[in-house]
Steps between C-alpha positions, in 0.01 A plus 500: 500500500208530727556575856315182609731276294750486788264283698440246223785262566411473862131432424597257228724309740221468754257384228759262365561345845122459553462348154789259567340387826165447329668315218680268749173433690329423167778275400486307832126450464547369143774260613271368774216454250733319257615262780139435607397435136794255456389314814141488374609371160725231656201393716275475196769313307537246789120449507493459122782246517295299758214478254 
């Protein structure tokens, strides 16, 4: 084993935590976009039904 391999798990944990945070933020943005898109589609559907 290389002498630097002892630091790998610690670095991987830090990177994993950062990645998880970024993934959660991305998921939250996507959920918000989906909700906004649904509202927009409902609005268009309502206008179409009026016509």
